[in-house]
TORKE-851763 format. One line per 10 residues: number of its first residue (from 0); their letters; for each residue x, y, z of N, C-alpha, C, CB. Coordinates in nm, 3 decimals. Glycine has a CB too. Example, Ala and Ser with C-alpha at 12.3 -4.5 7.8 and 13.67 -1.06 7.14 Angstrom:
BEGIN
0	as	1.319 -0.569 0.780 1.230 -0.450 0.780 1.320 -0.330 0.780 1.131 -0.447 0.905 | 1.285 -0.225 0.708 1.367 -0.106 0.714 1.290 0.003 0.787 1.408 -0.060 0.572
This chain:
BEGIN
0	mqtrkfnqat	-1.050 0.525 -9.095 -1.061 0.447 -8.973 -1.204 0.399 -8.955 -1.016 0.530 -8.850 | -1.219 0.276 -8.918 -1.349 0.216 -8.895 -1.406 0.266 -8.762 -1.340 0.063 -8.896 | -1.532 0.308 -8.762 -1.597 0.350 -8.639 -1.675 0.233 -8.583 -1.689 0.473 -8.662 | -1.650 0.199 -8.455 -1.721 0.090 -8.390 -1.833 0.148 -8.306 -1.625 0.005 -8.303 | -1.952 0.089 -8.315 -2.067 0.133 -8.236 -2.125 0.013 -8.163 -2.174 0.201 -8.326 | -2.171 0.037 -8.041 -2.240 -0.064 -7.962 -2.378 -0.009 -7.930 -2.160 -0.101 -7.832 | -2.481 -0.071 -7.987 -2.618 -0.026 -7.964 -2.673 -0.088 -7.836 -2.708 -0.060 -8.083 | -2.760 -0.012 -7.770 -2.828 -0.059 -7.650 -2.730 -0.114 -7.547 -2.931 -0.165 -7.686 | -2.634 -0.033 -7.511 -2.533 -0.071 -7.413 -2.541 0.019 -7.292 -2.393 -0.066 -7.475 | -2.495 -0.032 -7.179 -2.484 0.047 -7.057 -2.338 0.086 -7.041 -2.537 -0.031 -6.931
10	vtakanvyfd	-2.313 0.216 -7.028 -2.177 0.268 -7.016 -2.160 0.328 -6.877 -2.147 0.374 -7.126 | -2.052 0.293 -6.810 -2.019 0.353 -6.682 -1.945 0.483 -6.710 -1.934 0.257 -6.593 | -2.004 0.594 -6.667 -1.945 0.725 -6.696 -1.813 0.747 -6.624 -2.043 0.835 -6.659 | -1.800 0.694 -6.503 -1.677 0.709 -6.426 -1.566 0.629 -6.493 -1.697 0.663 -6.279 | -1.458 0.697 -6.523 -1.347 0.632 -6.593 -1.265 0.543 -6.501 -1.257 0.737 -6.655 | -1.206 0.440 -6.561 -1.104 0.358 -6.496 -0.972 0.425 -6.532 -1.110 0.204 -6.542 | -0.900 0.476 -6.433 -0.777 0.551 -6.459 -0.659 0.475 -6.399 -0.786 0.695 -6.400 | -0.558 0.448 -6.482 -0.441 0.372 -6.441 -0.315 0.452 -6.472 -0.436 0.234 -6.510 | -0.210 0.423 -6.400 -0.077 0.479 -6.429 -0.081 0.632 -6.442 -0.020 0.417 -6.557 | -0.137 0.697 -6.338 -0.142 0.844 -6.334 -0.209 0.904 -6.457 -0.003 0.900 -6.320
20	gkvvshsvvl	-0.311 0.838 -6.508 -0.388 0.891 -6.620 -0.333 0.858 -6.756 -0.398 1.037 -6.607 | -0.230 0.775 -6.763 -0.172 0.740 -6.893 -0.248 0.628 -6.963 -0.026 0.700 -6.874 | -0.334 0.558 -6.888 -0.425 0.459 -6.945 -0.562 0.487 -6.885 -0.377 0.309 -6.916 | -0.661 0.511 -6.972 -0.795 0.548 -6.926 -0.896 0.466 -7.006 -0.821 0.703 -6.942 | -0.995 0.408 -6.935 -1.098 0.331 -7.005 -1.234 0.354 -6.941 -1.063 0.181 -7.005 | -1.337 0.315 -7.015 -1.474 0.318 -6.967 -1.533 0.179 -6.986 -1.560 0.428 -7.042 | -1.611 0.134 -6.888 -1.673 0.002 -6.893 -1.806 0.008 -6.967 -1.695 -0.053 -6.752 | -1.830 -0.096 -7.048 -1.951 -0.107 -7.128 -2.008 -0.248 -7.107 -1.923 -0.079 -7.280 | -2.140 -0.257 -7.086 -2.207 -0.386 -7.078 -2.314 -0.388 -7.187 -2.270 -0.411 -6.935 | -2.306 -0.487 -7.275 -2.403 -0.501 -7.383 -2.529 -0.571 -7.333 -2.342 -0.579 -7.502
30	tdgaqktlgl	-2.637 -0.564 -7.410 -2.764 -0.622 -7.367 -2.756 -0.772 -7.346 -2.872 -0.591 -7.469 | -2.662 -0.839 -7.414 -2.647 -0.984 -7.395 -2.558 -1.018 -7.275 -2.589 -1.047 -7.521 | -2.513 -0.914 -7.202 -2.431 -0.934 -7.083 -2.281 -0.928 -7.110 -2.464 -1.064 -7.021 | -2.241 -0.920 -7.236 -2.098 -0.913 -7.269 -2.038 -0.786 -7.209 -2.077 -0.915 -7.424 | -1.918 -0.799 -7.151 -1.850 -0.686 -7.089 -1.730 -0.646 -7.170 -1.808 -0.720 -6.946 | -1.714 -0.515 -7.184 -1.603 -0.459 -7.260 -1.552 -0.335 -7.190 -1.645 -0.427 -7.406 | -1.431 -0.296 -7.223 -1.382 -0.163 -7.187 -1.331 -0.098 -7.314 -1.271 -0.168 -7.077 | -1.350 0.032 -7.324 -1.302 0.111 -7.436 -1.201 0.208 -7.379 -1.418 0.186 -7.512 | -1.080 0.213 -7.436 -0.980 0.295 -7.371 -0.875 0.354 -7.461 -0.914 0.217 -7.269 | -0.793 0.437 -7.396 -0.680 0.506 -7.456 -0.554 0.473 -7.377 -0.703 0.659 -7.461
40	iypgsyhfnt	-0.444 0.454 -7.450 -0.315 0.432 -7.385 -0.217 0.536 -7.441 -0.262 0.285 -7.409 | -0.162 0.616 -7.353 -0.065 0.717 -7.390 0.075 0.656 -7.388 -0.073 0.840 -7.295 | 0.174 0.722 -7.449 0.308 0.664 -7.455 0.363 0.620 -7.319 0.403 0.763 -7.517 | 0.424 0.501 -7.319 0.483 0.443 -7.199 0.471 0.292 -7.206 0.414 0.497 -7.072 | 0.518 0.226 -7.102 0.511 0.082 -7.091 0.434 0.047 -6.964 0.654 0.018 -7.090 | 0.333 -0.041 -6.976 0.242 -0.070 -6.865 0.216 -0.220 -6.856 0.108 0.007 -6.883 | 0.211 -0.271 -6.734 0.180 -0.412 -6.713 0.042 -0.425 -6.651 0.287 -0.479 -6.624 | -0.037 -0.518 -6.707 -0.171 -0.547 -6.655 -0.182 -0.694 -6.622 -0.280 -0.506 -6.758 | -0.249 -0.725 -6.513 -0.283 -0.862 -6.477 -0.426 -0.889 -6.519 -0.264 -0.888 -6.325 | -0.457 -1.015 -6.551 -0.592 -1.051 -6.591 -0.650 -1.154 -6.494 -0.593 -1.106 -6.735
50	dqaeqmeiia	-0.776 -1.136 -6.461 -0.851 -1.238 -6.389 -0.923 -1.326 -6.492 -0.954 -1.174 -6.288 | -0.998 -1.259 -6.582 -1.068 -1.326 -6.690 -0.981 -1.323 -6.816 -1.206 -1.261 -6.717 | -1.009 -1.416 -6.908 -0.945 -1.409 -7.040 -0.996 -1.284 -7.111 -0.974 -1.539 -7.124 | -0.910 -1.224 -7.192 -0.945 -1.100 -7.261 -0.902 -1.107 -7.407 -0.881 -0.979 -7.192 | -0.974 -1.034 -7.490 -0.927 -1.006 -7.625 -0.912 -0.856 -7.637 -1.026 -1.064 -7.734 | -0.794 -0.812 -7.674 -0.765 -0.670 -7.692 -0.760 -0.640 -7.841 -0.630 -0.631 -7.623 | -0.853 -0.557 -7.886 -0.858 -0.516 -8.026 -0.806 -0.373 -8.036 -1.004 -0.527 -8.083 | -0.707 -0.353 -8.118 -0.651 -0.219 -8.138 -0.734 -0.151 -8.246 -0.498 -0.225 -8.178 | -0.793 -0.037 -8.212 -0.879 0.031 -8.309 -0.814 0.157 -8.366 -1.011 0.068 -8.244 | -0.703 0.201 -8.308 -0.626 0.313 -8.363 -0.489 0.313 -8.296 -0.699 0.450 -8.341
60	ghccvtldgk	-0.389 0.354 -8.372 -0.255 0.364 -8.316 -0.176 0.235 -8.329 -0.263 0.402 -8.172 | -0.072 0.226 -8.247 0.024 0.116 -8.255 0.072 0.082 -8.115 0.143 0.152 -8.348 | 0.096 -0.047 -8.088 0.152 -0.088 -7.960 0.235 -0.214 -7.978 0.040 -0.112 -7.855 | 0.315 -0.243 -7.879 0.392 -0.368 -7.874 0.352 -0.440 -7.746 0.548 -0.341 -7.878 | 0.331 -0.571 -7.756 0.278 -0.648 -7.644 0.365 -0.769 -7.617 0.134 -0.692 -7.672 | 0.391 -0.793 -7.488 0.458 -0.913 -7.442 0.367 -0.982 -7.341 0.599 -0.881 -7.381 | 0.321 -1.102 -7.374 0.238 -1.178 -7.282 0.324 -1.236 -7.171 0.161 -1.290 -7.356 | 0.270 -1.242 -7.050 0.344 -1.303 -6.939 0.385 -1.445 -6.978 0.258 -1.305 -6.810 | 0.509 -1.481 -6.944 0.560 -1.614 -6.972 0.617 -1.630 -7.112 0.453 -1.713 -6.951 | 0.608 -1.526 -7.194 0.661 -1.531 -7.331 0.779 -1.436 -7.341 0.552 -1.495 -7.435
70	eettsyvenq	0.871 -1.466 -7.429 0.986 -1.379 -7.449 0.966 -1.284 -7.565 1.111 -1.461 -7.471 | 0.887 -1.328 -7.666 0.872 -1.246 -7.785 0.772 -1.132 -7.762 0.826 -1.332 -7.902 | 0.803 -1.021 -7.826 0.716 -0.904 -7.825 0.655 -0.893 -7.964 0.793 -0.773 -7.785 | 0.524 -0.869 -7.970 0.453 -0.860 -8.097 0.395 -0.721 -8.114 0.341 -0.965 -8.105 | 0.405 -0.669 -8.234 0.354 -0.537 -8.269 0.211 -0.549 -8.320 0.445 -0.469 -8.375 | 0.124 -0.457 -8.279 -0.015 -0.455 -8.324 -0.053 -0.315 -8.369 -0.110 -0.503 -8.211 | -0.133 -0.309 -8.475 -0.182 -0.183 -8.529 -0.334 -0.193 -8.544 -0.114 -0.148 -8.666 | -0.393 -0.086 -8.591 -0.538 -0.079 -8.612 -0.592 -0.204 -8.681 -0.573 0.045 -8.695 | -0.705 -0.253 -8.628 -0.776 -0.372 -8.680 -0.704 -0.504 -8.654 -0.797 -0.357 -8.827 | -0.610 -0.505 -8.558 -0.548 -0.630 -8.515 -0.586 -0.652 -8.369 -0.392 -0.627 -8.534
80	afdvpansgf	-0.579 -0.778 -8.325 -0.617 -0.812 -8.188 -0.525 -0.919 -8.133 -0.764 -0.859 -8.182 | -0.523 -0.928 -8.000 -0.449 -1.035 -7.933 -0.529 -1.083 -7.814 -0.308 -0.987 -7.890 | -0.509 -1.209 -7.777 -0.579 -1.270 -7.666 -0.484 -1.286 -7.547 -0.639 -1.407 -7.706 | -0.540 -1.268 -7.429 -0.464 -1.283 -7.305 -0.537 -1.388 -7.220 -0.450 -1.146 -7.227 | -0.469 -1.493 -7.177 -0.535 -1.595 -7.095 -0.580 -1.541 -6.959 -0.442 -1.713 -7.075 | -0.675 -1.610 -6.899 -0.720 -1.577 -6.763 -0.604 -1.599 -6.666 -0.843 -1.663 -6.722 | -0.607 -1.527 -6.556 -0.506 -1.541 -6.450 -0.364 -1.530 -6.504 -0.524 -1.675 -6.378 | -0.345 -1.430 -6.588 -0.217 -1.409 -6.653 -0.188 -1.259 -6.653 -0.216 -1.467 -6.798 | -0.124 -1.212 -6.759 -0.098 -1.069 -6.770 -0.023 -1.038 -6.897 -0.020 -1.019 -6.650 | 0.000 -0.909 -6.918 0.073 -0.866 -7.036 0.132 -0.727 -7.012 -0.018 -0.865 -7.160
90	tievnegice	0.237 -0.699 -7.086 0.297 -0.566 -7.086 0.267 -0.506 -7.222 0.451 -0.571 -7.057 | 0.215 -0.384 -7.220 0.183 -0.314 -7.344 0.263 -0.185 -7.348 0.030 -0.285 -7.356 | 0.324 -0.159 -7.463 0.409 -0.042 -7.477 0.363 0.040 -7.598 0.557 -0.082 -7.491 | 0.347 0.170 -7.575 0.314 0.264 -7.681 0.430 0.362 -7.689 0.176 0.338 -7.655 | 0.490 0.374 -7.806 0.606 0.461 -7.820 0.573 0.602 -7.864 0.702 0.401 -7.918 | 0.464 0.619 -7.939 0.425 0.753 -7.983 0.276 0.757 -8.011 0.505 0.796 -8.108 | 0.220 0.876 -8.000 0.077 0.891 -8.026 -0.006 0.826 -7.917 0.041 0.833 -8.161 | -0.130 0.798 -7.951 -0.225 0.735 -7.860 -0.273 0.605 -7.923 -0.344 0.830 -7.827 | -0.276 0.500 -7.845 -0.329 0.372 -7.888 -0.471 0.360 -7.831 -0.237 0.252 -7.842 | -0.568 0.332 -7.916 -0.707 0.315 -7.873 -0.742 0.167 -7.883 -0.805 0.402 -7.958
100	yicsfid	-0.821 0.118 -7.787 -0.851 -0.025 -7.785 -0.992 -0.053 -7.737 -0.752 -0.098 -7.698 | -1.038 -0.174 -7.770 -1.158 -0.233 -7.713 -1.114 -0.364 -7.649 -1.271 -0.256 -7.823 | -1.138 -0.377 -7.521 -1.107 -0.499 -7.449 -1.237 -0.576 -7.427 -1.035 -0.468 -7.312 | -1.244 -0.698 -7.476 -1.361 -0.784 -7.456 -1.325 -0.893 -7.356 -1.410 -0.846 -7.589 | -1.407 -0.908 -7.255 -1.383 -1.011 -7.154 -1.448 -1.140 -7.199 -1.438 -0.967 -7.016 | -1.370 -1.247 -7.199 -1.413 -1.376 -7.252 -1.443 -1.470 -7.136 -1.305 -1.436 -7.345 | -1.559 -1.532 -7.141 -1.597 -1.628 -7.036 -1.527 -1.759 -7.052 -1.746 -1.651 -7.035
């Protein structure tokens, strides 16, 4: 597994906790102002709304994603990513294990 590192970043220690602790992330701001969250998703199906456009990179595990307004569900594994438009949303489902991700907010 590839290890991702972010040098000279500010990390918010307080976790973002969703769905009774089944999705947990930490916010990271890089020196260039780029915002990211690093998180874990436990088994289940969860819907998220987006204000900003996002890129979700799967760094471990497996998930299935359905973007709002789309009928097809796409499977993603380690080292794959998907984009979510601003003012939209997506449903992410993890069937087993833990899915780890990096969410990058796109201006």
